[in-house]
Every structure is written in structure tokens, then in C-alpha cells.
N, C-alpha and C positions, 0 to 999 in steps of 0.2 A: 372691213376692217372696225375693230369696234375703237381703236384707240393708236394715233398716229405717232408715235414719240416725236418722230424729228418737227412735228407740228408745236410741237407744245414747247418746243424749244425758245429760251430770248435772246438778247445779245450778252446777258451774264456769261454765256457757253458752259453754262452747269445747270442741268438737270437729272432728279431723281423721281423714280415713284416710288411710293411711299405703300401702296394698297389699288388692286385690282377684283375689285369686288361685282360680279354681277348679281342683280335680284335673283330671289328664287322663279319670281314668273318672266323670267330673261327680257323685261322691257329696258329694266334700270342697268345702269355701271356706275360704281361708286368710286371714284377715284383720288388720290390726292398724289402732288408735287412739292418738291423743293429745288429751292431756284438759286441756293446758297451755301451749301451742303451744312449749313449748321441743324438740320433735322427737324426744321418746322415747317410740315408739310399744309400747303394749302387744299383743304379736301371741297368736291365736286361732285356735281350726278348727273349723270349724261342719259339724256333719253336716248336706247337704242333706237326706236323707232324713226325720228324725225333727224338723229345723230347731231340734235342742239343739248345745249349744256343749260341744266335747269337754274333759274334766279338763286337759286340760294347756294351761300360759298361760304364756311365754316375758315374762317383766315386761318386756325393753330391746332395742330392735330398731331396723335405719333402714330408711330405703326398700328395693324390689328383694327377691325372693326368686324361688322354682324348685321344682316340683314334679318328682320322677324321674317317670318313664315308667311306672312300676306304683302311682303314688300313694300307696308307703309311707312316704317318704322327703320332709321339707321342707325345702330349705335356706336360709338366712338373714342377713342381716347384722347385725355390731353396730359402734356407736361407742364409742368410747371416750369420757373426761372432758373433753377437748376437742371432741367432736360430731363426731370424725373416725372412718367407717364404714373401721375397720381390721380385720376379720376375717369368714369365714364362719366358717357350723357347719351342724350338719345334725343335724337330727330326727327322729327315725321315732315314726311315729302310734303311740298306744296305747302309748308306753315315756315316763319320768319328764323333765323337760328336763333333770335334776341328769346324767342319761345323755347327752346331745346329745356330736355333737362335732366338735372344729374341722378344719374342711378346709383353711383356709388363712387367712395373718397378712400384713398388711404391716407389718413394724416400719418403715418413713421411713416420719416425720412429712410429708412434702411428699407423699403419695399416699393416694386415697381407693380405696376397695377395694369395688366391687359385682357385681353376677352379674343373668343371665335366662336362661329358659326360652326354646334356641330356636327359632321357628315350626315346625319340622318336629317337636318335642317330642322329639327326638334327640338333644342336645347343650346342656346347662348351661355360659354362657361365663360368665367369670368374670374381671375387668376392674378393672387398677391405675392410676389415672392420677396424675399430676400435671396443673400446667398446660400443660406440654409435654413432656412424656414419658409412655409407656403402658408397658402388657403386655396380655396376653389368656393365659389357660388356657383348655383346653378338657378336657370330663367328660364322656362318654357318660352320659347320662341314665340309660338303660339296664342300666347297671352303677355305683349310686348311692356302693358303699362305695370305690370306684376311686380313687387321686390324682390331682388335676389335672392338666395338663401344657401346660410353655410353647408357645404357637404358633409364635413370635415372638423370644424373650428378649424384655430392652429397653437399649436405646441410647439415652444423654440427646438429646433434641431428638426424638427419634421417637417420631410416636403412630400406634399402628392399631387397628381396632375391625373383628369378624371376624363375619359371618354363614355358619351350617351351608347347606348345600345335599346333601338325600339325593341319595344314592349318587353325589357329585361331591368336590369338594377345597370348605375353606372360603375363601368370598369375603372379600376383606383390603382397608377401607380406609384410606390410611395417606397420610404426606407425607414415606415414607422416599425421598428425591431431585428429590422433588416438592412446592413450598410450597404448592399450591391441590389437593395430594392425587390421586392415580392410584386405579385398582383393579386386585389384583394377586389372587392364589390362592397356596394353599398346602395343601400335604396334612393329610389326618387323622392328627395326629402318635400315636404310639402310644408317647413319651417328649419328654421334652423337644428341642426344636429351635429354631433361630435361623432367621435371616430369610433366609438361605441357599438356604435349601427352596423360597423363593419364587418364583413368577414371573411377570409381567407382563401383564394381560387386554387393559386398557383405560388408556392413555399421560393422564397429566395437561395439561389444558386452561389454559393459563397465565388465559384469561377466565372459566374457572367452579371454585366453588369446589365441589368433590366432597364432600359432609356425609356419607352412608350407603348404605348397601345394602340392600334387603329380599329376599329370593328365595321362588320361591312356584315350584310344579312345571310346569317349561317356560321361567319369565319371570326376570326379577331388574327392580325399580325402584329407579332411582336418586334420590336426593332433592339438590340442587344450585342453584346460585346462579351466576343468568350478570345480570350489570348491573342488581345489586337485588333480580330479581325472584328467587322460589323457584320453581319446577320442578320436573315430575316426569318419568324418562325411562323410560320401557317401553322394554325388550330382552329377547331371549330367548336364554337363557343358554346356545345352544350358540353364541351371534353377538353376545359381548359387545362388541365393538369396533363393531359397527355405529350409524348416526343412531340410530335409534331413533326413538319418537313421545315427542312432550313434550305435557304437558300442565300448564295456566298457569290460575291463577282468571280467571273470568269477571268479574270485577269491577277498575273503575282502582283502583289501588294494592291490590290484596286478594292475598289468597294461598290455593292449594291444597296441601291435604299430602294425607298419607296420616292418614286414621284407624286405629282398631283394629282390625285382619287379623289375624284367629287362626287360620285356615284357611290351611294349606300348600296344601294341593290345588285352592284357585281357580280359577276361569276369569277373575273378575272381583277387585277391589279396588274398594275402598271410601274415598275421600278426603272432606276438609271443606273447602267453598269460602268464606271469608266476608271480611269488609273492619270497617274499624271502624266502620262506617254501616252495613252489610248483616251481619244475623243469620247464623248458619250455616247452609248447604244439604250435604247426603252426600248425594254422588250414588256409582253403581258404575261403574265403568269398565270397558272388557272390554280384555284384557291383549293380546289380540293385534291387535283395531284399532283401541283408543282411542276407540273412543265412550263419550259419559258420559252415564248415566240419573240422573234424578233423583228419589230414595230416599225423600227427609225434609226437610222444611225448619224450623229452632224457630219457632216464635210469639212475634212481636214487639205485644203486640196495641196497635194505636196509633199504628205505627211507619211511616213512609213513606219509604225507604229513599231513594226520587227527591229526598228535599225536598234534600236533602245533596249536595255537589261534595267528590272529591276529586282529586290530583292530585300527583304525586312534580315540584320544582324542585329546582337547585344553586346552591349558594351558595359564594363563592370561601374558602377560608381564610390567615389570615396567608401561607403557602407558597404559596398558589397552588393545594391541593388546591381542585376542587372536591365539594364536601358536600352527597350530599344529602339530601331533607328532604320528608315528607308533608305537604301542608297539605290542610286540611279543613275547608270551612265548610258554612253554609246556605247555602242558592241565592238568599236575596235579602240575604247579606251581602256586599259590593262589598268587592275588592282592588284601593280605590283610596286606602287611606291612613288611613282614618278608624275602622278596626275594632281593638277590644285582641285582642292574641293571648296565647295561652297556648302556652309552648315546653315539651315536654319531653325528658330524652335520658337515657342511660344509661351507656353507650362502656365496659365494661368484659368482660376473658372471651372474648372472641369471641362474646359471647351475641349472639345476635339477637332481636328483638321484631316478630316476627310482627304483622301489623294484625289483630289477632285482635275481634271483634265488642266491643263495648266501651255496656252498654245505659245507663249512665249519663251518656256525652257527649253527648248530643244535648240534656241541658237546659243545655249552654255553649253549644253552636253557636246551639240556636232563643234567646237569648241575644245572638248579635252576636259571641261569640268566636270568632276563628279557633282551632283547634287545628291548631298544628304540632310533629310528631316529628320531630327533628335526629337524621339516622343518622351520629352522628361517630364518629371512629376511635376505636378501644380496642374497638367492638363487633365483631358478625359480617357485617354488611349489606352489606361489599364485600369480603368472603373471608377468608382467613388471613390475607393482605398487610394488609389495614383494621385488621388485631385488632395484627399488629407495630407499626405506627405507632404505635398507642396506649397501648400498653404500656412499664413498667418507664422508662429514658431518654427513652422521646420520650410519655411522659404526655400531657406538657403538649398537646399535638397535642390532645386529647381536647377538654379546655377551650378552649382558640380555636376547635376545631370549632364549638362550640356558641355562642360568643358571634359568632364569625362570621353563623350561619347570622342570629340573632336583629338583626343588624344588616343581614344584605343585605337583610331583608323591609323596613327601612324605606329604606333606600338604595333598593330598588326601586318604591319606593311602595306598598309590598301594606299594610301595618300604618302602624296609630301607634307612633310611636317612644315616647310618653308613657304609652304603657298597655299592657306586656308584662310577663306575669310568666313565672315559670318553677318547673319542676317538677320532681322526680328521687327515685328510694328507691335506700338501700344504698349501690352502688357511686353508682350515679344521687346520691343525696344528697351526696355527695362531689364528684360535678360541681357538684351546686349553692352547696354552700360555699365552693368556688374560685369560682367566677364569683360570687358575691357576693362577695368576699373583693379577686377582681381588675376587678370591671365594675361597681362597686354602682351606676353613673349610669345602664346600660343597664335596668336593673327598677324596677316599681312595685311588684312583691311577688314574694317566692320565697318556696315550699314546699319544705324540706328534707327526707323522710320518713325516719328511720332513718340518718343519713347515717354515712355512715362519715370521721370527720373530727377526728381526733388520731390521720395517719399515722407518723408519727416514736414517738409513744411504744408507740402498739398493735403494729407492728410489731418495735421492740423485747423486747415480753414474753412471752416462747413461753409462758408457762403460763398464756395463755387461749385460750377457741378460736380457730379460723381465725388464726391467726399465720404458722406453719412453711409453711403448706401456700400461702400465699397471697405468700411470698418472689419466686416465678417470676412475677407479677403484676406487685407492686410494689417490688420492692428487697427488698434485706438492708439495715438502715441496720448492719448491723457491719461495711458496706463503708463507706470514705470518700464514694466516687462516688456508691454509691446514696443515702446520707446526706444529702446534698447535695440531688440532687434532689426528693429527699420533702420533704423543710423547706423547699423555694422554694416548692410548693403548698400542701401542708399547711395547711387553712382556722384550726384550732387554735393555729398558729403564725405565723399573717398575715391578724391583723383587721384591715377595713376601716376606714380613717379614722372618728374619731367625728363626727358630722355631718354622715354621704357617704351615708345605710345606706338603703334601702330595707326595708320591713316583711318580717318572716320569722314562718313558718311551721315549726316544728321539729316532727317525733314522734317516740314512743318506745317502748319496751314490754319490762316488765320480764322477763318470761320470752323475750325474743329471746335464739337461741343463734348467732346471727352476728352482729351487733350489737351488744354489751353496751349496755345503756341507759347506762351511763356517760357512754362517748362522746359523745352529742349535750349531755347535760344541763349537764355539763362544757361543752363549747363555749357553751349556750346561757348558762350562769354567765359567764364570761369577756365574752362578748361585754355581756352585761348593764351590767357592771360598769366596762367601759371606755366607755360612752357611757349614764351615767344615763336625762340625758333623752330617749333613744330609747327605753329600754329596755320601755317599755311598752308599746311597737309587738313587741315578740320575745314571739310565744304559742310553749310549750311543752305539746305535747299528747303526754299520757305513760300508756301503757296499766299499768293497774296491777296487774289482774285477769289468768284467763286472755288471753292472748292472745298473736298468732303476728309474725316477721318483716313481714308483708305488712297486717297488720291483723285487725282481730274475725273471727272465724269466719263461715261461712254465708252465704247470701244477703244477707237481709235486713241483717244485722250490718253485712255489708262495704258493702253500699249506703246504711246510715245515715251509715256514718262517710264515703265517696264524699262524702255530699250535705254531710257537715259541714265537706268542703276546697274542694269545689266551692262552698257558700255563703262562705268566707272570700275564695276569692280572686275571686267576683263583686261582694264586695263592696270588692276593691279596685280593683277595672277600668273601676269606673263613671265 
């Protein structure tokens, strides 16, 4: 055992690992821990031969890191007081951390800075991104004291990420002149270069959102979405425009994704296949033939996936757009309008909620609740265009889509319209706040977890975390047009009429660095004050001790939290 998670815990009761990266010579382990939930990680180094930590400790770091090829240096990111990763530093093992060297800094507050070591272990890639613009730098891992050089410069509205190929050019996934992204190549730069040095190797397919490329010896694996389905496409490096071999989930409404694959010269890649009700299965896929062989299956004692049914349905939104939703139920629960339903949603940042196995979900399904995940605009389930149609001035589409899924479930006679609950977290908590205000009659109960609900005030205040770099997602209220569209839906500024409100569960966390605890707290206070008779039906659950944006840490702590939320939902759907 390299690291005992339990032994790292202290009296705070909270523990989260930021990174665990073994050095190329396999003698050292870089690892970082957060014991409060504020995502400030203490970075340490462990000698894997002796099992003892080295003396040097870096007190503040963020996610992401990379070793030099000779295992003598470690590169790490640091965030500022606004929790924005803005610097990359280089530490030489065996020297005081006060001697660490600043490698790269990002002064633009709209951008986050990160890094990773390529699978080839020959390149360190540094990446700075805002919501719609990015820049990558290349650093040869064999010359760690060199300066990083830009792969393609920075142009407003252009995002790109790069993958290193041994003995070949860099592969570039970009939206440059391609809404759903295309695959290009770039020479290894010896000095800063711009995108004029790139050339296309695989054109955009408007029906597919190209998400990433992973290079291996002689092969490349594309991760993409087609018709909402996550797909892996296996290609030969010398024929990247070929049809390739596609690998998709074996489960209905499931997802097969690349697992952690650290070996560049592997002839097979490991994928992880799972669904909401199917525990993860790891399979080795032969890169040449596409043949998959099962290697490991997560145990779920007492769970029988065959008891549950999953399907994807679509429902028309206000503007006629068909909104997909994953519908999951126990096979004995009919879709005849008699069952209660829980509708979940997020819809922001082009983030895609893949159907990951959820061991707590069967407790709802076994009690006759239909679980529905609404894949609303603003998320990434429908590709880049799906996100563009749910951000900035088009943000109302996210909220209309969510309500449309609930309405469609009732209109199609699938669930009981008087017993629908809704749930969402963070930006999904905003979604819950808006539909709570705009459609209070639709819901029996609403769960808004760490909700971003005071939109205008927060986006005006550049002194708090996650404001400036969020303007490209929500808008900048210093501009009149942006102010108007945000004010039109901000839950704190649009409280529903007294006497019309469903029951509400709101959560917050004192140490949450993403949604400040005062945001849900002031919304709850305003709601209670504006409807005193209803106020006992508004519950505010706040983590006052150590805890993070997504709730308590640890498997049992998280399951305890889910049990509380599920108990509240079930009580209201009886």
C-alpha cells in the first residue's frame, strides 16, 4: 500500500485527496490533502522505498501536477485568494520550498491555469482556459528548467487542448472554425508559435462533439459524443481520418469511458463501463481489433441490476427543441401515471453528467420512485451547440427545458403530476431556485443543494471567488443587457408568490469555496420572511464543520448525507 487514506484523517472528520502522482522512476509519490473542504491542499512527497514522507511540505496547492522525466522536479499549481489557480511552480526535491521557481502566471482573472504530464512522459502541458478561450504551452519534461512555449497562442473564442505523440507532432482538439471541434496537428514548438503552424487531420463532424484525444504507441483514441451517447473511437496514428472502430456502453443508457491508462506503449486500453444502476466494469480493449475483455467488476452485494429499467426519452421544450431525459425505474414500477418522480438537472459549463453507478439510487427506485435525469441545454450532453443555447442571454432555455421534461412526463401519462420532486446542486441548485420561482405549482418538493441563487449581486462582486471567471458563463451585470437577463431569472430577486410554494430543502457549507454559504442562507431568510405561514416547510441544512461543495467526505459520510436527502424526498412523495 502506497498511501493509507484512513491514516491521513485527523479530528476534523474531513479528508480529500487532491492528487496522487507516482514519479517516473517509481521511487516517490506526490500527494496532497485538504482537511477542511475549502480545496486548499497541502502537498507532500513520500519516499516509496522507506514509506516515509520527505521534510519539504508545500502548504498551499491546487489540483494537478507533473513530474520531470528524471523524477528530480515536481510542477504544481497554486490558487489565489479567490480560489483561482493562477500560477505554476517548480519544486526541486531535496531543496527548501522557499527556493521553488515560478514557471508561469496567468494575470487574466477570467482564466484558470492547470498542467499535466503527457502519457509519453516526455511533455508537460500547461493549460489556461476561460469559459470560451484557451491557450496551451509545451515544456519538454526532459529539460525541466526550460521555459514553456505556446503551442498556438490565444484568440478570443478559440479553445484547444493538446496531446503529445512520441516522434510525431502534437495532436490538437479545437473549436477553431469548428463548433463541435476538429482534430488538428501542430509541430513541437521550440519557441512561441501561433495557430498558423497547425494543419487539419480530421475535419469537424457537426453531428459529433469531439471532446479529447488520447495517444498511444501507433494509435489514438477519440472521446466524442454522438446523439448524446459517449463513444470511444479507435484509430491508427497514421490514418487519423479513417472511420475507426467505435466502442460504446454495453448498458442501455450507460457510458463507456477511458479509465486511467498510464502506459504509452500499451496494445490495449482499459475502459470503464457503467450506468446509473450497473456497477462499474473495467475491460481491456485491444487497440487493433476493438475486442473487449472483462478484467474487473465492482462488487455490489445484494444488488441485482436486472430489477431496473433504463431508457432515454425526449420531451418538447417551449421553443420546440426536443430535450432528452434518462428515465430509470424498478421493473415493477409502471409508467402509467401512478408513480412519483424525482427529476434531476444541472445544465451549465458544457458539463456532462455521465450515467455513473449510484449505489444510493436503488433505495428510491425500490420504493416506487421514477428517477429522471433531464439533460437540459447549458450542459454538454448535446455537444457544444447545446451549451451555447443555454448560457448568457439564452440561459432561460435551461430552466424552460427542465420544466418541459416534468410537464412532458405528466402529459405523456408516465408519472403522477401531483408527486414530482426536483433536485440539483450548485449551478443545478440555481436551476432548482429558478423553477421553484417560475413554476411552483409543478413540484411537490424541491431540493436545492449549495445553490447559486443571488445571481446579480454575486456577479457584481469581483472580490469573491468565482465571479470574474464566471462572467463568460452567466454575463457581466455591469453591462445593461446582461444585467437585465440575469435579473429576470435570479431566484433571490424573483421570489414566488406567498401561498403557492412547494416544500423546500436547501443545503450549504461553511467552508464551500465555490458557492459562499451566505448565498443560500440569505435566500432562505428572504423566502421565510416573505411567507411566514410556509416558512416551517423550508429546511436549511448547513455543514458548519469541515465539509465541501458536494457534502461530507468519505464513503460513509456521503451515504449518510444521501440518506438524509432521500428520506426527506420520500417523505414528501408519499
